[in-house]
Backbone as XML, in Angstrom:
<?xml version="1.0"?>
<chain id="A" units="angstrom">
  <residue number="1" name="MET">
    <atom name="N" x="-11.025" y="-30.292" z="0.908"/>
    <atom name="CA" x="-11.156" y="-29.623" z="2.064"/>
    <atom name="C" x="-12.689" y="-29.239" z="2.353"/>
  </residue>
  <residue number="2" name="GLU">
    <atom name="N" x="-13.176" y="-29.258" z="3.502"/>
    <atom name="CA" x="-14.531" y="-28.895" z="3.767"/>
    <atom name="C" x="-14.635" y="-27.446" z="4.062"/>
  </residue>
  <residue number="3" name="ALA">
    <atom name="N" x="-15.784" y="-26.794" z="3.713"/>
    <atom name="CA" x="-16.036" y="-25.363" z="4.016"/>
    <atom name="C" x="-16.622" y="-25.199" z="5.362"/>
  </residue>
  <residue number="4" name="ARG">
    <atom name="N" x="-16.848" y="-26.416" z="5.967"/>
    <atom name="CA" x="-17.565" y="-26.428" z="7.321"/>
    <atom name="C" x="-16.615" y="-26.348" z="8.318"/>
  </residue>
  <residue number="5" name="ILE">
    <atom name="N" x="-16.329" y="-25.075" z="8.815"/>
    <atom name="CA" x="-15.484" y="-24.823" z="9.983"/>
    <atom name="C" x="-16.213" y="-24.223" z="11.121"/>
  </residue>
  <residue number="6" name="ILE">
    <atom name="N" x="-16.182" y="-24.888" z="12.250"/>
    <atom name="CA" x="-16.932" y="-24.336" z="13.368"/>
    <atom name="C" x="-15.839" y="-23.635" z="14.277"/>
  </residue>
  <residue number="7" name="LYS">
    <atom name="N" x="-16.202" y="-22.373" z="14.600"/>
    <atom name="CA" x="-15.213" y="-21.631" z="15.468"/>
    <atom name="C" x="-15.172" y="-22.031" z="16.821"/>
  </residue>
  <residue number="8" name="LYS">
    <atom name="N" x="-14.115" y="-22.540" z="17.283"/>
    <atom name="CA" x="-13.895" y="-22.942" z="18.635"/>
    <atom name="C" x="-12.523" y="-22.483" z="19.185"/>
  </residue>
  <residue number="9" name="LEU">
    <atom name="N" x="-12.374" y="-22.594" z="20.601"/>
    <atom name="CA" x="-11.238" y="-22.211" z="21.186"/>
    <atom name="C" x="-10.098" y="-23.068" z="20.938"/>
  </residue>
  <residue number="10" name="TYR">
    <atom name="N" x="-10.314" y="-24.455" z="20.990"/>
    <atom name="CA" x="-9.338" y="-25.448" z="20.819"/>
    <atom name="C" x="-9.840" y="-26.428" z="19.815"/>
  </residue>
  <residue number="11" name="TYR">
    <atom name="N" x="-8.992" y="-27.032" z="19.086"/>
    <atom name="CA" x="-9.324" y="-28.079" z="18.239"/>
    <atom name="C" x="-8.353" y="-29.307" z="18.421"/>
  </residue>
  <residue number="12" name="SER">
    <atom name="N" x="-8.914" y="-30.510" z="18.233"/>
    <atom name="CA" x="-8.080" y="-31.693" z="18.450"/>
    <atom name="C" x="-7.425" y="-31.958" z="17.046"/>
  </residue>
  <residue number="13" name="ILE">
    <atom name="N" x="-6.406" y="-32.876" z="17.109"/>
    <atom name="CA" x="-5.677" y="-33.055" z="15.885"/>
    <atom name="C" x="-6.539" y="-33.853" z="14.819"/>
  </residue>
  <residue number="14" name="GLY">
    <atom name="N" x="-7.555" y="-34.530" z="15.310"/>
    <atom name="CA" x="-8.552" y="-35.143" z="14.499"/>
    <atom name="C" x="-9.355" y="-34.228" z="13.738"/>
  </residue>
  <residue number="15" name="GLU">
    <atom name="N" x="-9.793" y="-33.079" z="14.507"/>
    <atom name="CA" x="-10.559" y="-31.995" z="13.915"/>
    <atom name="C" x="-9.915" y="-31.253" z="12.905"/>
  </residue>
  <residue number="16" name="VAL">
    <atom name="N" x="-8.519" y="-30.844" z="13.193"/>
    <atom name="CA" x="-7.670" y="-30.197" z="12.405"/>
    <atom name="C" x="-7.402" y="-30.956" z="11.056"/>
  </residue>
  <residue number="17" name="SER">
    <atom name="N" x="-7.247" y="-32.318" z="11.244"/>
    <atom name="CA" x="-7.075" y="-33.080" z="10.158"/>
    <atom name="C" x="-8.387" y="-33.135" z="9.185"/>
  </residue>
  <residue number="18" name="GLU">
    <atom name="N" x="-9.560" y="-33.081" z="9.760"/>
    <atom name="CA" x="-10.678" y="-33.021" z="8.906"/>
    <atom name="C" x="-10.915" y="-31.733" z="8.278"/>
  </residue>
  <residue number="19" name="ILE">
    <atom name="N" x="-10.573" y="-30.629" z="9.014"/>
    <atom name="CA" x="-10.656" y="-29.206" z="8.454"/>
    <atom name="C" x="-9.663" y="-29.016" z="7.338"/>
  </residue>
  <residue number="20" name="THR">
    <atom name="N" x="-8.550" y="-29.430" z="7.514"/>
    <atom name="CA" x="-7.479" y="-29.093" z="6.484"/>
    <atom name="C" x="-7.294" y="-30.287" z="5.363"/>
  </residue>
  <residue number="21" name="GLY">
    <atom name="N" x="-7.919" y="-31.473" z="5.753"/>
    <atom name="CA" x="-7.780" y="-32.500" z="4.647"/>
    <atom name="C" x="-6.338" y="-33.182" z="4.806"/>
  </residue>
  <residue number="22" name="LEU">
    <atom name="N" x="-5.660" y="-33.025" z="5.795"/>
    <atom name="CA" x="-4.253" y="-33.514" z="5.988"/>
    <atom name="C" x="-4.428" y="-34.726" z="6.980"/>
  </residue>
  <residue number="23" name="LYS">
    <atom name="N" x="-3.434" y="-35.615" z="6.834"/>
    <atom name="CA" x="-3.451" y="-36.772" z="7.701"/>
    <atom name="C" x="-2.790" y="-36.319" z="8.945"/>
  </residue>
  <residue number="24" name="GLN">
    <atom name="N" x="-3.153" y="-37.011" z="10.034"/>
    <atom name="CA" x="-2.723" y="-36.691" z="11.344"/>
    <atom name="C" x="-1.100" y="-36.849" z="11.532"/>
  </residue>
  <residue number="25" name="TYR">
    <atom name="N" x="-0.580" y="-37.803" z="10.800"/>
    <atom name="CA" x="0.890" y="-38.026" z="10.785"/>
    <atom name="C" x="1.692" y="-36.851" z="10.119"/>
  </residue>
  <residue number="26" name="VAL">
    <atom name="N" x="0.985" y="-36.150" z="9.115"/>
    <atom name="CA" x="1.611" y="-35.085" z="8.474"/>
    <atom name="C" x="1.543" y="-33.991" z="9.411"/>
  </residue>
  <residue number="27" name="LEU">
    <atom name="N" x="0.536" y="-33.622" z="10.114"/>
    <atom name="CA" x="0.496" y="-32.594" z="11.053"/>
    <atom name="C" x="1.642" y="-32.805" z="12.165"/>
  </residue>
  <residue number="28" name="ARG">
    <atom name="N" x="1.808" y="-34.050" z="12.717"/>
    <atom name="CA" x="2.769" y="-34.406" z="13.582"/>
    <atom name="C" x="4.152" y="-34.084" z="13.073"/>
  </residue>
  <residue number="29" name="TYR">
    <atom name="N" x="4.389" y="-34.461" z="11.798"/>
    <atom name="CA" x="5.564" y="-34.279" z="10.990"/>
    <atom name="C" x="5.966" y="-32.911" z="11.006"/>
  </residue>
  <residue number="30" name="TRP">
    <atom name="N" x="4.928" y="-32.076" z="10.462"/>
    <atom name="CA" x="5.074" y="-30.712" z="10.449"/>
    <atom name="C" x="5.592" y="-29.921" z="11.798"/>
  </residue>
  <residue number="31" name="GLU">
    <atom name="N" x="5.112" y="-30.429" z="12.812"/>
    <atom name="CA" x="5.560" y="-29.880" z="14.026"/>
    <atom name="C" x="7.097" y="-29.987" z="14.257"/>
  </residue>
  <residue number="32" name="THR">
    <atom name="N" x="7.612" y="-31.118" z="13.775"/>
    <atom name="CA" x="9.032" y="-31.322" z="13.881"/>
    <atom name="C" x="9.885" y="-30.475" z="12.908"/>
  </residue>
  <residue number="33" name="GLU">
    <atom name="N" x="9.276" y="-30.100" z="11.853"/>
    <atom name="CA" x="9.968" y="-29.386" z="10.746"/>
    <atom name="C" x="9.798" y="-27.767" z="10.940"/>
  </residue>
  <residue number="34" name="PHE">
    <atom name="N" x="8.652" y="-27.412" z="11.333"/>
    <atom name="CA" x="8.322" y="-25.890" z="11.564"/>
    <atom name="C" x="8.323" y="-25.586" z="13.027"/>
  </residue>
  <residue number="35" name="SER">
    <atom name="N" x="9.331" y="-24.755" z="13.458"/>
    <atom name="CA" x="9.399" y="-24.315" z="14.784"/>
    <atom name="C" x="8.247" y="-23.470" z="15.223"/>
  </residue>
  <residue number="36" name="GLN">
    <atom name="N" x="7.589" y="-22.822" z="14.301"/>
    <atom name="CA" x="6.449" y="-21.952" z="14.609"/>
    <atom name="C" x="5.225" y="-22.699" z="14.946"/>
  </residue>
  <residue number="37" name="LEU">
    <atom name="N" x="5.073" y="-23.955" z="14.560"/>
    <atom name="CA" x="3.915" y="-24.803" z="14.810"/>
    <atom name="C" x="4.126" y="-25.694" z="16.116"/>
  </residue>
  <residue number="38" name="ARG">
    <atom name="N" x="3.634" y="-25.027" z="17.185"/>
    <atom name="CA" x="3.803" y="-25.745" z="18.406"/>
    <atom name="C" x="2.484" y="-25.754" z="19.114"/>
  </residue>
  <residue number="39" name="PRO">
    <atom name="N" x="1.569" y="-26.694" z="18.890"/>
    <atom name="CA" x="0.232" y="-26.752" z="19.577"/>
    <atom name="C" x="0.471" y="-27.050" z="20.896"/>
  </residue>
  <residue number="40" name="SER">
    <atom name="N" x="-0.341" y="-26.582" z="21.866"/>
    <atom name="CA" x="-0.174" y="-26.945" z="23.309"/>
    <atom name="C" x="-0.801" y="-28.378" z="23.520"/>
  </residue>
  <residue number="41" name="LYS">
    <atom name="N" x="-0.547" y="-28.854" z="24.756"/>
    <atom name="CA" x="-1.068" y="-30.228" z="24.967"/>
    <atom name="C" x="-1.874" y="-30.138" z="26.199"/>
  </residue>
  <residue number="42" name="ASN">
    <atom name="N" x="-2.997" y="-30.996" z="26.344"/>
    <atom name="CA" x="-3.828" y="-30.978" z="27.467"/>
    <atom name="C" x="-3.114" y="-31.788" z="28.516"/>
  </residue>
  <residue number="43" name="ARG">
    <atom name="N" x="-3.825" y="-31.995" z="29.652"/>
    <atom name="CA" x="-3.331" y="-32.900" z="30.642"/>
    <atom name="C" x="-3.132" y="-34.314" z="30.237"/>
  </residue>
  <residue number="44" name="ALA">
    <atom name="N" x="-3.972" y="-34.742" z="29.223"/>
    <atom name="CA" x="-3.840" y="-36.168" z="28.859"/>
    <atom name="C" x="-2.765" y="-36.274" z="27.703"/>
  </residue>
  <residue number="45" name="GLY">
    <atom name="N" x="-2.003" y="-35.208" z="27.391"/>
    <atom name="CA" x="-0.967" y="-35.105" z="26.321"/>
    <atom name="C" x="-1.532" y="-35.035" z="24.928"/>
  </residue>
  <residue number="46" name="ASN">
    <atom name="N" x="-2.743" y="-34.799" z="24.779"/>
    <atom name="CA" x="-3.292" y="-34.667" z="23.458"/>
    <atom name="C" x="-3.002" y="-33.229" z="22.889"/>
  </residue>
  <residue number="47" name="ARG">
    <atom name="N" x="-2.797" y="-33.123" z="21.659"/>
    <atom name="CA" x="-2.457" y="-31.835" z="21.034"/>
    <atom name="C" x="-3.856" y="-30.937" z="21.024"/>
  </residue>
  <residue number="48" name="THR">
    <atom name="N" x="-3.702" y="-29.763" z="21.444"/>
    <atom name="CA" x="-4.938" y="-28.804" z="21.246"/>
    <atom name="C" x="-4.434" y="-27.659" z="20.487"/>
  </residue>
  <residue number="49" name="TYR">
    <atom name="N" x="-5.039" y="-27.496" z="19.227"/>
    <atom name="CA" x="-4.628" y="-26.452" z="18.258"/>
    <atom name="C" x="-5.547" y="-25.250" z="18.438"/>
  </residue>
  <residue number="50" name="LYS">
    <atom name="N" x="-5.066" y="-24.066" z="18.314"/>
    <atom name="CA" x="-5.750" y="-22.832" z="18.350"/>
    <atom name="C" x="-6.000" y="-22.302" z="17.044"/>
  </residue>
  <residue number="51" name="SER">
    <atom name="N" x="-6.840" y="-21.369" z="16.833"/>
    <atom name="CA" x="-6.991" y="-20.716" z="15.526"/>
    <atom name="C" x="-5.779" y="-20.293" z="14.896"/>
  </residue>
  <residue number="52" name="HIS">
    <atom name="N" x="-4.792" y="-19.659" z="15.568"/>
    <atom name="CA" x="-3.493" y="-19.246" z="14.861"/>
    <atom name="C" x="-2.755" y="-20.457" z="14.496"/>
  </residue>
  <residue number="53" name="ASP">
    <atom name="N" x="-2.867" y="-21.543" z="15.101"/>
    <atom name="CA" x="-2.224" y="-22.850" z="14.649"/>
    <atom name="C" x="-2.881" y="-23.297" z="13.272"/>
  </residue>
  <residue number="54" name="LEU">
    <atom name="N" x="-4.072" y="-23.270" z="13.309"/>
    <atom name="CA" x="-4.925" y="-23.530" z="12.012"/>
    <atom name="C" x="-4.456" y="-22.713" z="10.850"/>
  </residue>
  <residue number="55" name="ASP">
    <atom name="N" x="-4.431" y="-21.355" z="11.198"/>
    <atom name="CA" x="-3.904" y="-20.448" z="10.213"/>
    <atom name="C" x="-2.504" y="-20.758" z="9.630"/>
  </residue>
  <residue number="56" name="LEU">
    <atom name="N" x="-1.687" y="-20.991" z="10.523"/>
    <atom name="CA" x="-0.290" y="-21.473" z="10.221"/>
    <atom name="C" x="-0.203" y="-22.802" z="9.381"/>
  </residue>
  <residue number="57" name="ILE">
    <atom name="N" x="-1.042" y="-23.667" z="9.790"/>
    <atom name="CA" x="-1.064" y="-25.060" z="9.037"/>
    <atom name="C" x="-1.594" y="-24.793" z="7.622"/>
  </residue>
  <residue number="58" name="THR">
    <atom name="N" x="-2.596" y="-23.889" z="7.532"/>
    <atom name="CA" x="-3.136" y="-23.539" z="6.154"/>
    <atom name="C" x="-2.111" y="-22.957" z="5.276"/>
  </residue>
  <residue number="59" name="GLU">
    <atom name="N" x="-1.292" y="-21.949" z="5.884"/>
    <atom name="CA" x="-0.384" y="-21.330" z="5.179"/>
    <atom name="C" x="0.771" y="-22.336" z="4.767"/>
  </residue>
  <residue number="60" name="ILE">
    <atom name="N" x="1.183" y="-23.079" z="5.665"/>
    <atom name="CA" x="2.153" y="-24.230" z="5.323"/>
    <atom name="C" x="1.625" y="-25.065" z="4.190"/>
  </residue>
  <residue number="61" name="GLN">
    <atom name="N" x="0.514" y="-25.464" z="4.314"/>
    <atom name="CA" x="-0.172" y="-26.294" z="3.185"/>
    <atom name="C" x="-0.167" y="-25.608" z="1.881"/>
  </residue>
  <residue number="62" name="THR">
    <atom name="N" x="-0.528" y="-24.269" z="1.819"/>
    <atom name="CA" x="-0.505" y="-23.571" z="0.648"/>
    <atom name="C" x="0.918" y="-23.482" z="0.087"/>
  </residue>
  <residue number="63" name="LEU">
    <atom name="N" x="1.906" y="-23.132" z="1.075"/>
    <atom name="CA" x="3.226" y="-23.003" z="0.463"/>
    <atom name="C" x="3.861" y="-24.404" z="-0.114"/>
  </residue>
  <residue number="64" name="LEU">
    <atom name="N" x="3.531" y="-25.466" z="0.497"/>
    <atom name="CA" x="4.038" y="-26.768" z="-0.021"/>
    <atom name="C" x="3.184" y="-27.357" z="-1.137"/>
  </residue>
  <residue number="65" name="TYR">
    <atom name="N" x="1.955" y="-27.313" z="-1.037"/>
    <atom name="CA" x="1.182" y="-27.951" z="-2.136"/>
    <atom name="C" x="0.672" y="-27.074" z="-3.270"/>
  </residue>
  <residue number="66" name="LYS">
    <atom name="N" x="0.471" y="-25.731" z="-3.029"/>
    <atom name="CA" x="0.071" y="-24.899" z="-4.092"/>
    <atom name="C" x="1.190" y="-24.175" z="-4.760"/>
  </residue>
  <residue number="67" name="ARG">
    <atom name="N" x="2.006" y="-23.591" z="-3.931"/>
    <atom name="CA" x="3.143" y="-22.771" z="-4.416"/>
    <atom name="C" x="4.454" y="-23.683" z="-4.636"/>
  </residue>
  <residue number="68" name="LYS">
    <atom name="N" x="4.284" y="-25.020" z="-4.291"/>
    <atom name="CA" x="5.468" y="-25.897" z="-4.583"/>
    <atom name="C" x="6.727" y="-25.536" z="-3.934"/>
  </residue>
  <residue number="69" name="PHE">
    <atom name="N" x="6.663" y="-25.014" z="-2.734"/>
    <atom name="CA" x="7.900" y="-24.868" z="-1.895"/>
    <atom name="C" x="8.421" y="-26.231" z="-1.414"/>
  </residue>
  <residue number="70" name="THR">
    <atom name="N" x="9.773" y="-26.292" z="-1.114"/>
    <atom name="CA" x="10.240" y="-27.408" z="-0.422"/>
    <atom name="C" x="10.023" y="-27.172" z="0.993"/>
  </residue>
  <residue number="71" name="ILE">
    <atom name="N" x="10.193" y="-28.182" z="1.873"/>
    <atom name="CA" x="9.977" y="-27.990" z="3.290"/>
    <atom name="C" x="11.040" y="-26.916" z="3.728"/>
  </residue>
  <residue number="72" name="LYS">
    <atom name="N" x="12.351" y="-27.107" z="3.263"/>
    <atom name="CA" x="13.271" y="-26.167" z="3.656"/>
    <atom name="C" x="12.994" y="-24.688" z="3.290"/>
  </residue>
  <residue number="73" name="GLY">
    <atom name="N" x="12.483" y="-24.646" z="1.981"/>
    <atom name="CA" x="12.108" y="-23.253" z="1.418"/>
    <atom name="C" x="10.976" y="-22.660" z="2.285"/>
  </residue>
  <residue number="74" name="ALA">
    <atom name="N" x="10.007" y="-23.523" z="2.582"/>
    <atom name="CA" x="8.814" y="-22.981" z="3.373"/>
    <atom name="C" x="9.282" y="-22.529" z="4.741"/>
  </residue>
  <residue number="75" name="ARG">
    <atom name="N" x="10.097" y="-23.330" z="5.408"/>
    <atom name="CA" x="10.670" y="-23.031" z="6.723"/>
    <atom name="C" x="11.317" y="-21.701" z="6.675"/>
  </residue>
  <residue number="76" name="GLN">
    <atom name="N" x="12.282" y="-21.528" z="5.719"/>
    <atom name="CA" x="12.908" y="-20.116" z="5.462"/>
    <atom name="C" x="11.937" y="-19.008" z="5.205"/>
  </residue>
  <residue number="77" name="TYR">
    <atom name="N" x="11.069" y="-19.175" z="4.323"/>
    <atom name="CA" x="10.012" y="-18.256" z="4.111"/>
    <atom name="C" x="9.293" y="-17.717" z="5.327"/>
  </residue>
  <residue number="78" name="LEU">
    <atom name="N" x="8.816" y="-18.601" z="6.211"/>
    <atom name="CA" x="8.037" y="-18.413" z="7.342"/>
    <atom name="C" x="9.145" y="-17.689" z="8.392"/>
  </residue>
  <residue number="79" name="LYS">
    <atom name="N" x="10.360" y="-18.227" z="8.439"/>
    <atom name="CA" x="11.308" y="-17.545" z="9.313"/>
    <atom name="C" x="11.506" y="-16.160" z="8.962"/>
  </residue>
  <residue number="80" name="ASP">
    <atom name="N" x="11.736" y="-15.830" z="7.558"/>
    <atom name="CA" x="11.942" y="-14.587" z="7.076"/>
    <atom name="C" x="10.789" y="-13.569" z="7.414"/>
  </residue>
  <residue number="81" name="ARG">
    <atom name="N" x="9.589" y="-14.122" z="7.188"/>
    <atom name="CA" x="8.459" y="-13.304" z="7.452"/>
    <atom name="C" x="8.242" y="-12.970" z="8.892"/>
  </residue>
  <residue number="82" name="GLN">
    <atom name="N" x="8.558" y="-13.922" z="9.692"/>
    <atom name="CA" x="8.605" y="-13.738" z="11.116"/>
    <atom name="C" x="9.493" y="-12.684" z="11.593"/>
  </residue>
  <residue number="83" name="GLU">
    <atom name="N" x="10.794" y="-12.696" z="10.936"/>
    <atom name="CA" x="11.809" y="-11.631" z="11.337"/>
    <atom name="C" x="11.323" y="-10.305" z="10.721"/>
  </residue>
  <residue number="84" name="ASP">
    <atom name="N" x="10.658" y="-10.253" z="9.644"/>
    <atom name="CA" x="10.138" y="-8.986" z="9.104"/>
    <atom name="C" x="9.116" y="-8.401" z="10.223"/>
  </residue>
  <residue number="85" name="SER">
    <atom name="N" x="8.294" y="-9.276" z="10.722"/>
    <atom name="CA" x="7.243" y="-8.883" z="11.526"/>
    <atom name="C" x="7.859" y="-8.266" z="12.918"/>
  </residue>
  <residue number="86" name="VAL">
    <atom name="N" x="8.928" y="-8.989" z="13.405"/>
    <atom name="CA" x="9.497" y="-8.564" z="14.555"/>
    <atom name="C" x="10.165" y="-7.291" z="14.358"/>
  </residue>
  <residue number="87" name="THR">
    <atom name="N" x="10.864" y="-7.024" z="13.217"/>
    <atom name="CA" x="11.427" y="-5.786" z="12.903"/>
    <atom name="C" x="10.479" y="-4.694" z="12.884"/>
  </residue>
  <residue number="88" name="SER">
    <atom name="N" x="9.245" y="-4.877" z="12.176"/>
    <atom name="CA" x="8.273" y="-3.814" z="12.105"/>
    <atom name="C" x="7.693" y="-3.597" z="13.582"/>
  </residue>
  <residue number="89" name="GLU">
    <atom name="N" x="7.561" y="-4.605" z="14.473"/>
    <atom name="CA" x="7.074" y="-4.325" z="15.712"/>
    <atom name="C" x="7.992" y="-3.539" z="16.460"/>
  </residue>
  <residue number="90" name="LYS">
    <atom name="N" x="9.401" y="-3.724" z="16.333"/>
    <atom name="CA" x="10.388" y="-2.907" z="17.020"/>
    <atom name="C" x="10.304" y="-1.410" z="16.463"/>
  </residue>
  <residue number="91" name="ILE">
    <atom name="N" x="10.029" y="-1.281" z="15.241"/>
    <atom name="CA" x="9.848" y="0.175" z="14.669"/>
    <atom name="C" x="8.646" y="0.729" z="15.309"/>
  </residue>
  <residue number="92" name="VAL">
    <atom name="N" x="7.636" y="0.164" z="15.547"/>
    <atom name="CA" x="6.288" y="0.646" z="16.068"/>
    <atom name="C" x="6.625" y="0.943" z="17.542"/>
  </residue>
  <residue number="93" name="GLN">
    <atom name="N" x="7.396" y="0.104" z="18.246"/>
    <atom name="CA" x="7.703" y="0.388" z="19.625"/>
    <atom name="C" x="8.605" y="1.563" z="19.788"/>
  </residue>
  <residue number="94" name="ILE">
    <atom name="N" x="9.638" y="1.789" z="18.799"/>
    <atom name="CA" x="10.449" y="2.897" z="18.954"/>
    <atom name="C" x="9.611" y="4.202" z="18.835"/>
  </residue>
  <residue number="95" name="THR">
    <atom name="N" x="8.737" y="4.185" z="17.874"/>
    <atom name="CA" x="7.975" y="5.400" z="17.555"/>
    <atom name="C" x="6.911" y="5.693" z="18.621"/>
  </residue>
  <residue number="96" name="LYS">
    <atom name="N" x="6.420" y="4.607" z="19.339"/>
    <atom name="CA" x="5.420" y="4.796" z="20.453"/>
    <atom name="C" x="6.111" y="5.094" z="21.692"/>
  </residue>
  <residue number="97" name="SER">
    <atom name="N" x="7.224" y="4.717" z="21.889"/>
    <atom name="CA" x="7.924" y="5.070" z="23.159"/>
    <atom name="C" x="8.766" y="6.276" z="23.261"/>
  </residue>
  <residue number="98" name="PRO">
    <atom name="N" x="8.178" y="7.425" z="23.608"/>
    <atom name="CA" x="8.990" y="8.641" z="23.574"/>
    <atom name="C" x="9.965" y="8.697" z="24.712"/>
  </residue>
  <residue number="99" name="ASN">
    <atom name="N" x="11.152" y="8.623" z="24.357"/>
    <atom name="CA" x="12.326" y="8.766" z="25.266"/>
    <atom name="C" x="12.921" y="10.108" z="25.187"/>
  </residue>
  <residue number="100" name="GLU">
    <atom name="N" x="13.558" y="10.636" z="26.173"/>
    <atom name="CA" x="14.191" y="11.946" z="26.048"/>
    <atom name="C" x="15.285" y="11.837" z="24.931"/>
  </residue>
  <residue number="101" name="LEU">
    <atom name="N" x="15.950" y="10.838" z="24.833"/>
    <atom name="CA" x="16.963" y="10.694" z="23.941"/>
    <atom name="C" x="16.330" y="10.602" z="22.452"/>
  </residue>
  <residue number="102" name="ASP">
    <atom name="N" x="15.267" y="10.007" z="22.356"/>
    <atom name="CA" x="14.642" y="9.778" z="21.055"/>
    <atom name="C" x="13.983" y="11.117" z="20.592"/>
  </residue>
  <residue number="103" name="LEU">
    <atom name="N" x="13.506" y="11.838" z="21.662"/>
    <atom name="CA" x="12.904" y="13.165" z="21.267"/>
    <atom name="C" x="14.032" y="14.151" z="20.987"/>
  </residue>
  <residue number="104" name="LYS">
    <atom name="N" x="15.048" y="14.120" z="21.686"/>
    <atom name="CA" x="16.298" y="14.926" z="21.180"/>
    <atom name="C" x="16.728" y="14.615" z="19.919"/>
  </residue>
  <residue number="105" name="THR">
    <atom name="N" x="16.777" y="13.315" z="19.503"/>
    <atom name="CA" x="17.173" y="12.998" z="18.183"/>
    <atom name="C" x="16.238" y="13.378" z="17.101"/>
  </residue>
  <residue number="106" name="LEU">
    <atom name="N" x="14.949" y="13.290" z="17.424"/>
    <atom name="CA" x="13.947" y="13.750" z="16.405"/>
    <atom name="C" x="13.951" y="15.210" z="16.251"/>
  </residue>
  <residue number="107" name="LYS">
    <atom name="N" x="14.205" y="15.957" z="17.331"/>
    <atom name="CA" x="14.323" y="17.492" z="17.211"/>
    <atom name="C" x="15.500" y="17.817" z="16.395"/>
  </residue>
  <residue number="108" name="ASN">
    <atom name="N" x="16.574" y="17.233" z="16.624"/>
    <atom name="CA" x="17.822" y="17.473" z="15.743"/>
    <atom name="C" x="17.548" y="17.088" z="14.363"/>
  </residue>
  <residue number="109" name="LEU">
    <atom name="N" x="16.841" y="16.071" z="14.189"/>
    <atom name="CA" x="16.660" y="15.629" z="12.722"/>
    <atom name="C" x="15.728" y="16.670" z="12.087"/>
  </residue>
  <residue number="110" name="ARG">
    <atom name="N" x="14.704" y="17.148" z="12.807"/>
    <atom name="CA" x="13.747" y="18.166" z="12.266"/>
    <atom name="C" x="14.558" y="19.459" z="11.981"/>
  </residue>
  <residue number="111" name="ASN">
    <atom name="N" x="15.463" y="19.800" z="12.924"/>
    <atom name="CA" x="16.142" y="21.020" z="12.644"/>
    <atom name="C" x="17.038" y="20.936" z="11.464"/>
  </residue>
  <residue number="112" name="GLY">
    <atom name="N" x="17.761" y="19.696" z="11.389"/>
    <atom name="CA" x="18.558" y="19.610" z="10.140"/>
    <atom name="C" x="17.844" y="19.530" z="8.971"/>
  </residue>
  <residue number="113" name="LEU">
    <atom name="N" x="16.540" y="18.926" z="8.899"/>
    <atom name="CA" x="15.740" y="18.985" z="7.617"/>
    <atom name="C" x="15.263" y="20.363" z="7.328"/>
  </residue>
  <residue number="114" name="ASN">
    <atom name="N" x="14.893" y="21.247" z="8.310"/>
    <atom name="CA" x="14.594" y="22.596" z="8.126"/>
    <atom name="C" x="15.734" y="23.331" z="7.525"/>
  </residue>
  <residue number="115" name="GLU">
    <atom name="N" x="17.059" y="23.172" z="7.970"/>
    <atom name="CA" x="18.089" y="23.791" z="7.392"/>
    <atom name="C" x="18.325" y="23.396" z="5.957"/>
  </residue>
  <residue number="116" name="ILE">
    <atom name="N" x="18.101" y="22.088" z="5.586"/>
    <atom name="CA" x="18.223" y="21.645" z="4.256"/>
    <atom name="C" x="17.137" y="22.427" z="3.360"/>
  </residue>
  <residue number="117" name="ILE">
    <atom name="N" x="15.899" y="22.465" z="3.839"/>
    <atom name="CA" x="14.907" y="23.103" z="3.039"/>
    <atom name="C" x="15.139" y="24.567" z="2.800"/>
  </residue>
  <residue number="118" name="LYS">
    <atom name="N" x="15.723" y="25.201" z="3.943"/>
    <atom name="CA" x="16.134" y="26.664" z="3.710"/>
    <atom name="C" x="17.151" y="26.796" z="2.673"/>
  </residue>
  <residue number="119" name="THR">
    <atom name="N" x="18.160" y="25.875" z="2.659"/>
    <atom name="CA" x="19.201" y="25.948" z="1.735"/>
    <atom name="C" x="18.640" y="25.755" z="0.320"/>
  </residue>
  <residue number="120" name="ILE">
    <atom name="N" x="17.773" y="24.770" z="0.144"/>
    <atom name="CA" x="17.144" y="24.473" z="-1.226"/>
    <atom name="C" x="16.343" y="25.758" z="-1.661"/>
  </residue>
  <residue number="121" name="GLU">
    <atom name="N" x="15.606" y="26.433" z="-0.754"/>
    <atom name="CA" x="14.824" y="27.553" z="-1.088"/>
    <atom name="C" x="15.721" y="28.694" z="-1.482"/>
  </residue>
  <residue number="122" name="SER">
    <atom name="N" x="16.793" y="28.809" z="-0.915"/>
    <atom name="CA" x="17.698" y="29.959" z="-1.306"/>
    <atom name="C" x="18.314" y="29.746" z="-2.529"/>
  </residue>
  <residue number="123" name="TYR">
    <atom name="N" x="18.651" y="28.492" z="-2.980"/>
    <atom name="CA" x="19.219" y="28.213" z="-4.259"/>
    <atom name="C" x="18.032" y="28.486" z="-5.381"/>
  </residue>
  <residue number="124" name="LYS">
    <atom name="N" x="16.794" y="28.182" z="-4.933"/>
    <atom name="CA" x="15.750" y="28.310" z="-5.916"/>
    <atom name="C" x="15.539" y="29.803" z="-6.256"/>
  </residue>
  <residue number="125" name="LYS">
    <atom name="N" x="15.815" y="30.639" z="-5.295"/>
    <atom name="CA" x="15.608" y="32.112" z="-5.528"/>
    <atom name="C" x="16.737" y="32.641" z="-6.392"/>
  </residue>
  <residue number="126" name="GLU">
    <atom name="N" x="17.958" y="32.068" z="-6.348"/>
    <atom name="CA" x="18.987" y="32.471" z="-7.184"/>
    <atom name="C" x="18.830" y="32.075" z="-8.596"/>
  </residue>
  <residue number="127" name="ILE">
    <atom name="N" x="17.984" y="31.035" z="-8.805"/>
    <atom name="CA" x="17.744" y="30.542" z="-10.241"/>
    <atom name="C" x="16.708" y="31.236" z="-10.829"/>
  </residue>
</chain>
């Protein structure tokens, strides 16, 4: 692999091939195997890869060639990682969107925790 990477908005399949050291047919094959890898196409129908596509290709390359994953295993690994990311995004959304119901739930939870703390402190005083 070459260390010479020029930051661009879009890369052709030939440029991605040069950057990653992979053959073009391998990149096209990976598109069929990994649903996350979907480069857009220009009007002429040529693939245009963005920087996030390059990052994904590099990750797939690492999984397959360095970590010795099978294609099926790499696909599952990426899928699980994507699901974890979606779950954490949902958690962030829940905590960022104050709903009346959410606020009531949080207040009830806080009150319940305060009751537990009082109970524990009363037992500590007895001991």
